[in-house]
N, C-alpha and C positions, 0 to 999 in steps of 0.2 A: 515518474510512474508509483504505481498503488501498493504498499504490502497489503497481500492477500485478504486479511483480516481486519485491514484500514477500509476497504472499498466494500468490502460485500460479507456480514456477517453468517450469510447461506452459504456462502464456498468453504464453511467447515467440514472438513470430513471428505468434500470433492476431488476425491483422488483416487486412484488404484495402489493399494498397498495397505501397509499394517499401521505404518505411523508416518510423520510427514514433519520436517524442522525446516524452519524458513528463516533465511533473513536480509535484511535488508540495511546497509548504509548509504547515505546521502548528503554531501557536502552543497549546500545550495551557495551560486557567487564565493567561489573562492577566492578571485581576483579581490574581494573587500574580504579580510581577515576574520577568519571564524564566524561568517555573518549568521548563517544558518548548518545546525552539523543536526542532523536527526539518524538515528540507530532504534533499530527493531527487532525483534525474534519474537517468532512461533514455534508450538508443538501442537498438533493435533492429528486424532485417531479417530476411527470405527469405532463402536461398543455393540454390545450385545448381537455380534454377527450370528451367535447361533441359533440367540431367538429370534431372532428380526425372519421377515421373509426377505432370501437370499436378493430380491427384488429391490430392496429397502435398506438405506443406509441410515443410521442416526452417529453424528459426529460430535465429538467436543472437544474444546481447545483452551489454551490460554497464549497470552500475548503481552508482551513490556515494550513498551517503546521510550526514549526519552531522546529530546530536545535542547538542543544546546542555541539561545540566539545570541548575538550581538556582544560576542566573545563570551557568553555561558553569564550577561546581566539576568537574563532571565531565560529558566529550566524549568523545563516542562515534563513529566515523568507519570508513565500509565501504567497499570495492569488491568485486564482486560481477562474476563470470562466468557466462551463463548461456545453455542452449544446452535446443530440446525440438523432438520430430519428431511431425508431424500426419497422422497415416495416414487415406486418404478409404476409407470402408466400403461406399460404393454408387458407382453410373454417373456421377451427377449430381455427386459430393462432396459431398451435402445432411448428411454425415452423416459424424463424423472423434469419430476418439479419436489422443490426445496425450499425453505422458511427456517429462518435463521434468526436467533435473539443473540444480543450481547450486553455484558453489566460490565462499566468500568470505573475503576479509582483513579480519580486524577488530582496530582498533584503542581501546583507552578510555587516560585520560587523567584523572587525579584529582590537582587543583590543591590543594595542602595553604597554598597561602599565604594562600587566601581563607577556609579554615576558622578558626572560634574557638568555644573548647572552654571549661568552666563555670571549671576552674583559671585562666583568664585574666583573669577579671574582678576589678578594683581595686576598692578603696571608693566612689568614684566613678563605678562604673556602664560604666567607659569598660574598653577591652580591651589593656590596657598591660602585664600581668604576661605573662612568655614562658610556653609551655604545655609542660609534659612531656610531653603526644600524642610517637610515636616520628614522627605522618603532619605534626605542625605544618609550614609553611613548606618541605616539600616537594614536587617533582612528580614524579608516582608514574604508570609506565605497564607498559602490559600488552598484549599482541596472541597474536591466535591464529588457526587457520585452522577455518572451519564447510562443512559440506554441508546440502546440503539436496534435496530431493527432490518432484516432483506428478503428478498425473493432472488428465486434463480432457476429457471425454465434450461435442460439441459437434452441435445436429443442427434440421433443420429439415423443417416439414412439405412446405413450398410454395414454399422460395425467399424467401420474405418475412416469415413469423415464427423466433423463433429459440429456443433452449435451450438451459441447458449445466450441468453437474454436473461441481464438480473437489475433491480429494483432494489435501492438501501438509503434506509433515514436514518443518521446519525445526531444525536442530540435531542431522542424526542422530548425529553423532560426539559426541554431549554432551561440547563443550571445558571448559574448565576452566578459570576466573578468578583473581587472586591479583596485588594491587597488594602485600603482603607477603611471600612468598613460602614462606609457612610457614601458613596456610589459604586453603582452597582453596573455591570455589564452584561446584557442576557446574549448567552450562545446561541445563535438561535439553528437551528435544525438544516442538515445538509442534504442535499438531497441529491443522489445519484443514481445514474440510468448505467449501464453498457453492455456491449454486445459484440460476438464476435465468434468466431472459428475456424476450423482447419480443413485443408482440402488437400490430401495426396494427389500426388501427379504421375500419371503413368503407371511404372511398375513401384509405386509408393518409396522409391529411393529420396523424393523430392518432397515435401509438403508445403503449403503456403497458408500461413496464418495471420490471418484479421481481425483487429480489434478494435474501437471504438469506447468513448466513456463521455460523457455528458455529467458535470455535478454542478449544484446550485447552491448558493447560501448567503441570504440576505444581499440580494440584488448582485451579488458578484459571480459568475460564472466561468466554467472551464470546461473546452471541449479539446481531448485527444485521440486521433486518429492517426493510423497506421495500419505496418506490418511486418512479417520477417517470413524468408525461405528457411528452411530446415533440410540440410543434408544428410544423408545419411551415412555413417562412418564406416558400420558392420551391418550384417545380417542375422542377429543375433534377441527374439524378438523379448527373450528372459533380461536382456542386458543390451538394450539398443544403447548407440552410441551417436551423437549427431552434431553439428555445426549448425549454427543458427547466424545470420546477418539480416536485421531489417534498420526500418527508419519509420519513426514516429513524429508527426507537429502535432505542438501546439497553440491552442487560440487563447483570447479571452475577450478583453474588448480590443482585442491588437493581435497581430500574428507570431504572436510572441516568441516561437522556440523552435527548430528543426532538432530531433533525438536520434541520432546513429545509433544502433544497437549490436553484440556481438554476444553470442553465448556459445557454451558449449557441455555436455548432457555425455556422462558418462560413470558408469556403475552404480546407479541410483541419484546421482549427484549430478545438479543443475545450476552451472555457472554464470552467470549475465552483467555484463557491466554497459551502462550507457552516457552518454554525455550531451548534455542540453548545449546547443549553439544558438546564444543569443542574437533574435534579428529586430525586436524591437529597437523605438528610442532609449532601452536603458544599455542598448549595449555598450554607450561613448562610456558611462560609468564600472559598468561587467566585465568590458573588453570582448564582449562576445561569447563571454564562457559564465553559461549556466549552472552549470552544476553537473557534479559527478557522479553517479549511483552505480555501487555494486550490488549484486544478490547471489547468494545461495542457498539453493533446496534442495535438499535430500530427503528421498522417498525410498523406506523398505518395503522390498519387494519380496514374497515368497515365491522362491524358484517355481518357472511351470505355469505362473498363475498369469493369467490373462482377463484383464477387468472390459469393461464397457467403455465407451471415448469419454474422455473429462477435458473441461477447458485450462490450456496449459498456461500458465503466469513464468 
């Protein structure tokens, strides 16, 4: 699953409330000690509410992410500033189109002191011979700026259901990475399409949520599809409590994983947990464990405020 501002900059400010704080933490392949651990946190909120049309929303936000790979040998950190403007298309504000932009400062660090090479092996199987590799025992750093953009359409037919379609492109400026200064790797643009919706059932004590995602980068493709059902635990529109249970599946070049999900919403908080069950050929190494992810979102809503239906994450 994606952090919402890593999915589409146009999602900035797209919620009902004064501000939104979102956090994610993911441990990929826990069977392989500290293979990939990714954490992110963001804050976004609408601005100029009193000066814009009540049908429009202008959101701004900030996001930070850290990613540690191979027990911290490679560390990636980024800080993003993002903004989006959502324009109402009808007199009730049930249909909106939004455009968003994001600027990101990225830093990466390769810790050569944690690397071991073949020429370091001694006759007893230890790592006691100094390596001739140029990055051995060095701390190498790089940094660059990154630019991204996205579009989002959000609509409702009755003020209760919801459907949305979005597209985004990250690394539009195709930044180049190099730890040595002579050989560069170009970070290709990542394109993403995503869509979903919410369908209340009967007396609206249950709601079906559907979502799908397709992303492509340098001939690598990824598809995630699935859904969840939400069960209302109270009858308080100003302070809803819900329980969620769902299942997604991920495809790339193979049928990669199934992803069960559980969530709980209360007092403006939404806590979610998902777990990859690896079903591809990698399951031998991963022991069928793909990764656990915990997410927490808090939205501050004014008492008595009822906004228009928005995408749920």
